[in-house]
Structures are given as C-alpha cells and as structure tokens.
C-alpha positions as CSV (number, residue, x, y, z in Angstrom):
1,M,-1.3,-43.1,57.1
2,T,-4.6,-41.4,57.4
3,Q,-7.2,-41.4,54.6
4,D,-6.7,-37.7,54.0
5,N,-2.9,-38.1,53.7
6,L,-3.4,-41.0,51.3
7,A,-5.7,-38.9,49.1
8,Q,-3.2,-36.1,49.1
9,K,-0.4,-38.5,48.0
10,N,-2.5,-40.0,45.2
11,T,-3.4,-36.5,44.0
12,A,0.2,-35.4,44.0
13,S,1.4,-38.5,42.1
14,T,-1.4,-38.2,39.4
15,P,0.0,-36.6,36.3
16,P,-2.0,-33.7,34.7
17,A,-4.4,-34.5,31.9
18,A,-2.6,-34.6,28.6
19,D,-4.5,-31.6,27.1
20,L,-3.7,-29.5,30.1
21,A,0.0,-30.4,30.1
22,I,0.3,-29.7,26.3
23,A,-1.6,-26.4,26.8
24,A,0.8,-25.4,29.6
25,D,3.8,-26.1,27.3
26,A,2.3,-24.1,24.5
27,R,1.7,-21.1,26.7
28,A,5.3,-21.3,28.1
29,L,6.8,-21.6,24.6
30,S,4.6,-18.7,23.3
31,E,5.8,-16.4,26.0
32,Q,9.4,-17.3,25.3
33,L,9.0,-16.7,21.6
34,K,7.4,-13.4,22.3
35,A,10.3,-12.4,24.5
36,M,12.8,-13.4,21.8
37,R,10.9,-11.4,19.2
38,E,11.0,-8.3,21.4
39,R,14.8,-8.7,21.9
40,L,15.4,-9.2,18.2
41,F,13.1,-6.6,16.8
42,P,12.8,-3.7,19.2
43,P,11.2,-1.3,19.9
44,A,8.0,-2.1,18.0
45,S,8.7,-5.9,17.9
46,M,8.3,-5.8,14.2
47,K,10.8,-6.8,11.5
48,T,12.5,-4.3,9.2
49,L,14.4,-4.8,6.0
50,R,18.1,-3.9,5.9
51,A,19.5,-1.4,3.4
52,F,21.4,-2.6,0.4
53,S,24.8,-1.5,-0.7
54,S,25.2,0.3,-4.0
55,G,26.7,-2.8,-5.5
56,E,23.7,-4.9,-4.4
57,A,21.2,-2.3,-5.6
58,A,22.9,-2.1,-9.0
59,K,22.8,-5.9,-9.4
60,L,19.1,-6.0,-8.4
61,I,18.2,-3.3,-10.9
62,G,20.4,-4.6,-13.7
63,V,22.9,-1.7,-14.1
64,S,26.5,-1.1,-13.1
65,D,27.5,0.4,-9.8
66,G,29.3,3.2,-11.7
67,Y,26.0,4.1,-13.4
68,L,24.2,4.4,-10.1
69,R,27.0,6.6,-8.8
70,Q,26.6,8.9,-11.9
71,L,22.8,9.1,-11.2
72,S,23.5,10.0,-7.5
73,L,26.1,12.7,-8.4
74,A,23.8,14.2,-11.0
75,G,20.9,14.3,-8.4
76,E,18.7,12.1,-10.7
77,G,16.3,9.6,-9.2
78,P,16.0,8.9,-5.5
79,Q,19.1,9.7,-3.5
80,P,20.8,7.0,-1.3
81,E,21.9,7.3,2.3
82,T,25.6,7.9,2.6
83,G,27.6,6.0,5.3
84,A,31.1,6.0,6.5
85,G,33.7,6.5,3.8
86,G,31.0,7.8,1.3
87,R,29.5,4.3,0.9
88,R,26.0,4.5,-0.6
89,F,23.0,2.5,0.7
90,Y,19.6,2.1,-0.8
91,S,16.3,0.9,0.8
92,L,14.2,-1.5,-1.3
93,S,11.8,1.5,-1.7
94,D,14.6,3.5,-3.2
95,I,15.5,0.6,-5.5
96,N,11.9,0.4,-6.7
97,A,11.8,4.2,-7.2
98,L,15.0,3.9,-9.3
99,R,13.3,1.2,-11.4
100,E,10.4,3.5,-12.0
101,Y,12.7,6.4,-13.0
102,L,14.8,4.3,-15.3
103,A,11.8,2.7,-17.0
104,E,10.3,6.2,-17.6
105,Q,13.6,7.3,-19.1
106,A,13.7,4.3,-21.4
107,L,10.1,4.8,-22.5
108,A,10.8,8.4,-23.3
109,K,13.5,7.2,-25.6
110,G,11.2,4.7,-27.2
111,N,12.9,1.6,-25.7
112,A,10.0,-0.4,-24.4
113,A,12.0,-3.6,-24.0
114,K,14.5,-1.9,-21.8
115,A,11.8,-0.3,-19.7
116,R,10.3,-3.8,-19.2
117,A,13.7,-5.1,-18.1
118,Y,13.9,-2.4,-15.4
119,L,10.2,-2.9,-14.4
120,P,9.2,-6.5,-15.1
121,R,5.6,-6.2,-13.9
122,R,3.0,-8.1,-15.9
123,D,1.0,-6.3,-18.5
124,A,-2.7,-7.3,-18.0
125,A,-3.7,-5.4,-21.2
126,A,-1.3,-7.7,-23.1
127,G,-3.0,-10.8,-21.7
128,E,-0.3,-11.5,-19.1
129,H,-2.3,-13.3,-16.4
130,V,-1.4,-13.3,-12.7
131,Q,0.9,-16.3,-11.9
132,V,-0.4,-18.3,-8.9
133,I,2.4,-20.7,-7.8
134,S,1.7,-23.4,-5.3
135,V,4.8,-24.8,-3.5
136,T,3.8,-28.2,-2.2
137,N,4.8,-31.6,-1.0
138,F,3.3,-34.5,1.0
139,K,6.2,-34.7,3.4
140,G,7.3,-32.2,6.0
141,G,11.0,-31.2,6.0
142,S,11.4,-31.0,2.3
143,G,12.3,-27.3,2.3
144,K,8.8,-26.2,1.2
145,T,8.4,-23.1,3.3
146,T,12.1,-22.1,2.8
147,S,11.6,-22.4,-0.9
148,A,8.3,-20.4,-0.9
149,V,9.6,-17.5,1.2
150,H,12.8,-17.1,-0.7
151,L,10.9,-17.2,-4.0
152,A,8.4,-14.6,-2.9
153,Q,11.2,-12.3,-1.6
154,Y,13.3,-12.8,-4.7
155,L,10.4,-11.8,-7.0
156,A,9.8,-8.7,-4.8
157,L,13.5,-7.8,-4.9
158,T,13.5,-8.0,-8.7
159,G,10.6,-5.6,-9.1
160,H,7.5,-7.8,-9.2
161,R,4.3,-7.2,-7.1
162,V,3.9,-10.3,-4.9
163,L,1.3,-11.8,-2.6
164,A,2.5,-14.6,-0.3
165,V,-0.2,-16.8,1.1
166,D,0.4,-19.0,4.1
167,L,-1.9,-21.9,3.8
168,D,-0.2,-24.1,6.4
169,P,-1.9,-24.1,9.8
170,Q,1.6,-24.4,11.3
171,A,2.2,-20.9,10.0
172,S,6.0,-21.2,9.5
173,L,5.9,-18.7,6.5
174,S,4.1,-16.2,8.7
175,A,6.7,-16.6,11.4
176,L,9.5,-15.8,8.9
177,F,7.6,-12.5,8.2
178,G,7.6,-11.7,11.9
179,Y,4.2,-12.9,12.9
180,Q,3.5,-15.0,16.0
181,P,0.0,-16.3,15.1
182,E,-1.4,-16.9,18.5
183,L,-0.5,-13.3,19.5
184,D,-0.8,-11.3,16.3
185,L,-3.9,-12.8,14.7
186,T,-7.2,-12.5,16.5
187,G,-9.4,-14.7,14.4
188,N,-10.9,-14.7,10.9
189,D,-7.8,-13.1,9.5
190,T,-6.2,-15.9,7.5
191,L,-7.3,-17.1,4.0
192,Y,-10.0,-19.1,5.8
193,G,-11.8,-15.8,6.4
194,A,-12.2,-15.3,2.7
195,I,-13.1,-18.9,1.7
196,R,-15.4,-19.9,4.6
197,Y,-19.0,-21.0,3.9
198,D,-20.9,-18.8,6.3
199,E,-21.9,-15.2,6.8
200,D,-18.6,-14.4,8.5
201,Q,-16.8,-14.6,5.2
202,R,-14.6,-11.4,4.6
203,P,-13.2,-9.9,1.4
204,L,-9.6,-11.0,0.9
205,S,-8.5,-7.4,0.5
206,E,-9.3,-6.9,4.2
207,I,-7.2,-9.8,5.3
208,I,-4.0,-9.0,3.3
209,R,-1.3,-7.3,5.3
210,K,1.6,-5.2,4.2
211,T,5.1,-6.5,5.1
212,Y,8.4,-4.8,5.6
213,F,9.3,-5.9,2.1
214,P,8.0,-3.2,-0.3
215,G,6.1,-4.9,-3.1
216,L,5.4,-8.0,-1.0
217,D,2.1,-8.5,0.8
218,L,1.1,-11.4,3.1
219,V,-2.0,-13.4,3.9
220,P,-0.9,-14.9,7.2
221,G,-1.8,-18.3,8.5
222,N,-2.6,-20.0,11.8
223,I,-4.5,-23.0,13.2
224,E,-7.9,-21.7,12.1
225,L,-7.1,-22.8,8.5
226,Q,-7.7,-26.3,9.7
227,E,-11.4,-25.4,10.1
228,F,-11.7,-25.6,6.3
229,E,-10.9,-29.3,6.4
230,H,-13.6,-29.8,9.1
231,V,-16.5,-27.8,7.6
232,T,-16.1,-28.7,3.9
233,P,-17.7,-32.2,4.3
234,Q,-20.6,-30.5,6.0
235,A,-20.9,-27.9,3.1
236,L,-20.8,-30.7,0.5
237,A,-23.6,-32.5,2.4
238,R,-25.7,-29.3,2.4
239,R,-25.0,-28.8,-1.3
240,Q,-26.3,-32.3,-2.0
241,S,-29.6,-31.4,-0.2
242,G,-29.8,-28.1,-2.2
243,Q,-29.0,-25.8,0.8
244,D,-25.7,-24.4,-0.4
245,A,-25.2,-22.9,-3.9
246,G,-21.8,-21.2,-3.3
247,P,-18.6,-22.2,-5.1
248,L,-17.5,-25.8,-4.5
249,F,-14.5,-26.2,-2.2
250,F,-12.0,-26.5,-5.0
251,A,-13.0,-23.2,-6.5
252,R,-13.0,-21.1,-3.4
253,I,-9.3,-20.0,-3.3
254,Q,-9.4,-19.1,-7.0
255,A,-12.6,-17.0,-6.4
256,A,-10.9,-15.2,-3.5
257,L,-7.7,-14.5,-5.3
258,S,-9.6,-13.2,-8.4
259,T,-10.8,-10.3,-6.3
260,V,-7.3,-8.9,-5.8
261,E,-5.4,-10.2,-8.8
262,D,-5.2,-6.7,-10.4
263,D,-2.8,-5.7,-7.6
264,Y,-0.3,-8.5,-8.1
265,D,2.0,-10.1,-10.7
266,V,2.6,-13.3,-8.8
267,V,0.9,-15.1,-5.9
268,V,3.1,-17.7,-4.0
269,I,1.2,-20.2,-1.9
270,D,2.9,-22.2,0.8
271,C,0.7,-25.3,0.9
272,P,0.2,-27.5,4.0
273,P,2.2,-30.9,3.9
274,Q,-1.0,-32.9,3.3
275,L,-3.5,-33.6,0.6
276,G,-6.6,-32.1,2.1
277,Y,-9.3,-29.7,0.8
278,L,-7.0,-26.7,1.3
279,T,-4.2,-28.1,-0.9
280,L,-6.7,-29.2,-3.6
281,S,-8.3,-25.8,-3.6
282,A,-4.8,-24.2,-3.9
283,L,-3.8,-26.5,-6.8
284,C,-7.1,-25.7,-8.6
285,A,-6.3,-22.0,-8.2
286,S,-2.7,-22.4,-9.4
287,T,-1.3,-21.6,-12.8
288,S,1.9,-23.4,-11.9
289,V,3.2,-25.8,-9.3
290,I,6.6,-26.4,-7.6
291,V,7.1,-29.7,-5.9
292,T,10.0,-29.7,-3.4
293,V,12.0,-32.9,-3.1
294,H,14.7,-33.8,-0.7
295,P,17.0,-36.3,-2.5
296,Q,16.7,-39.2,-0.1
297,M,15.1,-42.5,-1.2
298,L,12.4,-42.3,1.5
299,D,11.5,-38.8,0.4
300,V,11.3,-39.8,-3.2
301,A,9.1,-42.8,-2.3
302,S,6.9,-40.5,-0.3
303,M,6.7,-38.1,-3.3
304,N,5.6,-41.1,-5.5
305,Q,2.6,-41.7,-3.2
306,F,1.9,-37.9,-3.2
307,L,1.8,-37.8,-7.0
308,F,-0.5,-40.9,-7.2
309,M,-2.9,-39.4,-4.6
310,T,-2.8,-35.9,-6.2
311,S,-3.5,-37.4,-9.6
312,D,-6.5,-39.4,-8.3
313,L,-8.0,-36.5,-6.4
314,L,-7.5,-33.9,-9.1
315,S,-9.1,-36.2,-11.7
316,V,-12.2,-36.2,-9.4
317,V,-12.1,-32.4,-9.2
318,R,-11.7,-32.2,-13.0
319,E,-14.8,-34.4,-13.5
320,A,-16.7,-32.1,-11.1
321,G,-15.9,-29.1,-13.3
322,G,-12.6,-27.9,-12.0
323,T,-10.0,-26.5,-14.4
324,L,-6.5,-27.8,-14.2
325,N,-4.2,-26.0,-16.7
326,F,-0.7,-25.5,-15.4
327,D,1.8,-23.2,-17.2
328,F,4.5,-25.3,-15.7
329,L,5.0,-28.1,-13.1
330,R,8.6,-28.4,-11.8
331,Y,10.4,-30.5,-9.2
332,L,12.8,-28.6,-7.1
333,V,15.7,-30.5,-5.4
334,T,16.1,-29.1,-1.9
335,R,18.7,-29.4,0.8
336,F,21.1,-30.9,-1.8
337,E,24.7,-31.8,-0.8
338,P,26.7,-32.1,-4.0
339,N,29.4,-34.2,-2.4
340,D,26.9,-36.8,-1.2
341,G,27.1,-39.7,-3.6
342,P,23.7,-41.2,-2.9
343,Q,22.0,-37.8,-3.2
344,A,23.8,-37.2,-6.5
345,Q,22.6,-40.6,-7.8
346,I,19.0,-39.9,-6.8
347,V,19.1,-36.5,-8.5
348,G,20.5,-38.2,-11.7
349,F,17.7,-40.7,-11.5
350,M,15.1,-38.0,-11.2
351,R,16.5,-36.1,-14.2
352,S,16.6,-39.2,-16.3
353,L,12.9,-39.9,-15.4
354,F,11.4,-36.3,-15.5
355,G,13.8,-34.5,-17.8
356,D,13.5,-30.7,-17.8
357,R,10.6,-30.9,-15.3
358,V,13.4,-31.1,-12.7
359,L,14.8,-27.5,-12.2
360,T,18.4,-27.3,-13.3
361,A,19.5,-25.5,-10.2
362,P,19.1,-27.3,-6.8
363,M,18.6,-25.5,-3.5
364,L,21.8,-26.4,-1.6
365,K,21.9,-27.4,2.0
366,S,23.7,-24.5,3.7
367,T,24.4,-23.5,7.3
368,A,23.7,-19.9,6.1
369,V,20.0,-20.7,5.6
370,S,19.7,-22.5,9.0
371,D,21.7,-19.8,10.8
372,A,19.5,-17.1,9.3
373,G,16.5,-19.0,10.4
374,L,17.6,-18.8,14.1
375,T,16.6,-15.1,14.0
376,K,13.5,-15.7,11.7
377,Q,15.3,-14.3,8.7
378,T,16.1,-15.4,5.2
379,L,19.2,-15.3,3.1
380,Y,17.9,-12.1,1.4
381,E,17.4,-10.4,4.8
382,V,20.7,-11.1,6.5
383,G,23.9,-9.2,5.6
384,R,26.9,-10.8,4.2
385,E,29.0,-9.6,7.1
386,N,27.2,-12.1,9.4
387,F,28.7,-15.1,7.8
388,T,31.9,-16.5,6.3
389,R,31.8,-14.8,2.9
390,A,32.4,-18.0,1.0
391,T,29.5,-19.7,2.8
392,Y,27.1,-16.8,2.3
393,D,28.0,-16.2,-1.4
394,R,27.6,-19.9,-2.2
395,A,24.2,-20.1,-0.6
396,V,22.9,-16.8,-2.2
397,E,24.3,-17.8,-5.6
398,A,22.4,-21.2,-5.4
399,M,19.2,-19.5,-4.1
400,N,19.3,-16.9,-6.9
401,A,19.9,-19.6,-9.5
402,V,16.8,-21.5,-8.3
403,N,14.6,-18.4,-8.2
404,G,15.9,-16.9,-11.4
405,E,15.0,-20.1,-13.2
406,I,11.4,-19.9,-11.8
407,A,11.2,-16.2,-12.7
408,A,12.3,-17.1,-16.3
409,L,9.4,-19.7,-16.4
410,I,7.0,-17.0,-15.2
411,H,8.1,-14.6,-18.0
412,E,7.9,-17.4,-20.5
413,A,4.3,-18.1,-19.5
414,W,3.7,-14.4,-20.2
415,R,5.3,-15.0,-23.7
416,R,8.2,-12.6,-23.2
C-alpha cells in the first residue's frame, strides 16, 4: 500500500471532531423541525387558536349556554360564527369581548361584584399588585414547562392579562407557542436583552411578542439566556472595583418587569432546571412560587437538595438587600398516577409534612397531554374530538382543578 493510500485510509477512518458532529446533528434536526412546523401550521407556519363551542365559551365566561344563545338571538354583544346545524362557535377574542360587554352591563346595574366575576383583571388602584409566579424545580422532567404553559393559558382563557416568560435556555415553553428559537430569534430578543449589563440592553416592551392567544404575551427564550450566567461574575467583579453601579443580578428581572407591569395581571416565569443567577433573579422578582414535584423517591430527594440550596442562596441575597416576600409557595404534584401505590404513599407523605402548601389537586399523568405535545399543542388548544372523550375530559378536569386552585390563590393575594 502506497503512502498516499495509507493517508487516505487513515483520513477516512478518523471520526469527525465532536463539535462538528454535534453541530451537523443540530442542523439536521433543525431542518426537520422546520419542515414539521410548515406541515402542521401552513401557510404562514404560525400557530392559531381553535374556536370554542358555545358550551365551552359559556363555561369560560361563567354563564349558561342558554343565556349566550339569548344574547346571540337578540344581537347583543359580539356575534358568533355559525357552523353546520346552527352550532355556534366563538373565538377567544369574541369571548373576551363578551366579558367586556357583560361587565359593562353589570356595572350599569350597580353590581360591581358581578362585573369583576366576568372580568377578573386586577385593580391597580385598589392596591392589587401584579402577580409574578415562578414555576421551578432543580430536576428536569418534573412537568415544569407543562405546568407553566397550561397555567398561563388557563389564566388568559379566564380573562386575565398574562405575560409568559421563557427563562429556560432550552426554550421548551417558546416551542409550545410555535417558536423555533434558532430560526425565529435573531439575537438579543430574549429576557437577556432586558437584563444584560452592557449598552446593548433593550427595553422589555420591545422584546415582548404577541401570541395567538388573545390576552397572553410571550418573552421567548433561547440559548443566549445562558450568557447571563457567564457575564454576571464579571459584573460582580467590576462592581467590587467600583466600575458598575447598575442593579445587582438578583434585582435585574424585577427591574425589567416593573417597566411593563401596568399591562398585565399575572406574569408566569418558566425557570431553568438549575439554581443559577437566572433562577435566583426570577425568585427575587416573584410574588409567588410553584415547585413542581414528580412523586418518585429520587425526585423528592432531589427536591430536598433543591430546597436546601435555594434557602442558602436566598439568604445570601436577602443579606445583600434583596426582598423575598412571597404571597404563596406551593408544591404541585405532577405526572401523578392515582392507582400507583408508591406514588400515593409519597403524596401522602408530602401532605403530612407540608400540609396545605401542597396543592390539593395534582396534575395527572395523561396520554392526552403527551399526545397533544406531539404537535406542539396543549390540552387547551386541542379539540375534544381528537381523543377518547373520557381520556380528554379526565385530563382537562384535572388541569382545570390545578390551575383553578392557583387562580384562587392569586385572587386571595389580591384580597378578593
């Protein structure tokens, strides 16, 4: 074998460098995800929200289906689309317009309590502060993003003005809202753009994006969020030498959110599954915290370490001047299988230990949630006709119970 042939053989058998191989896989996967999105959401490759039946609309507003029919026949309020057989369908924009109409009617009759029931937005003049809820856990796979996105959508469906913030560099929350970060975000358009330390910082209002859910806006995420973890130690070093006088890292998210808080009732933050500077800054900006827990012993043990570490780090933040006053801290049991004996034992153990700090309603494990996720959708987006009715109803009922309990805690914090 000649020397040239030997060299060619060695070159052919040498595997590519790890970074190049991984980059090639990332490009291939990105192209396939793009193609899937274009097939699922043509022609603009953007998600849209389905229409709701009159029964669903009535339930969301808090009136009877018969009353909605009366309004429609009388030509009062926004008029629904009529399908086959005279079935009436409402968009979420229609539902929100109906809320406004019914609230105005109630106020005209002097019934402020009923008006607030139709339109549950916070009253800043009455001292109702914006609720900033961080959904967090140390361990991936705890249902954190699933819980965050369903909570944000539920609150929007029930008439609240909501801002969802994707603080996880993996950007799963953004993906559920139809974004493919490496294609749709060009740089400096995540929360990092509003909390960075240099002259490229942008107002948060420029970063917020509307979604296909009326009343629900999004701050998308991608890998650039990780930059905050890298540059914060440098900023702390500059501060010690007197070169940086801006807000400390734990106050930066709070400062950014304060510039847009008049536009929202609730902010839902999907935190990264780690205790870094981003998570600590989110916790310091929060008025309330939801910790998701999968009821397995290893997950509970991991949560134990998470709580110890969080306590230690937050105590350092408090000593440095950070404010840590939560309206509520709750543990949410996720991916729960009621017929699983060991899981039931762990949930009972948690309830005996933490009492009412464990939400009464668990988020059930359901094929409906995972099947909806195959098309980057949530339970609130898919129609009942796509599933076995019993499976869908069971999953939605459980999800509504969880989110309704959290909504009640929000209203309680507003002293309603």
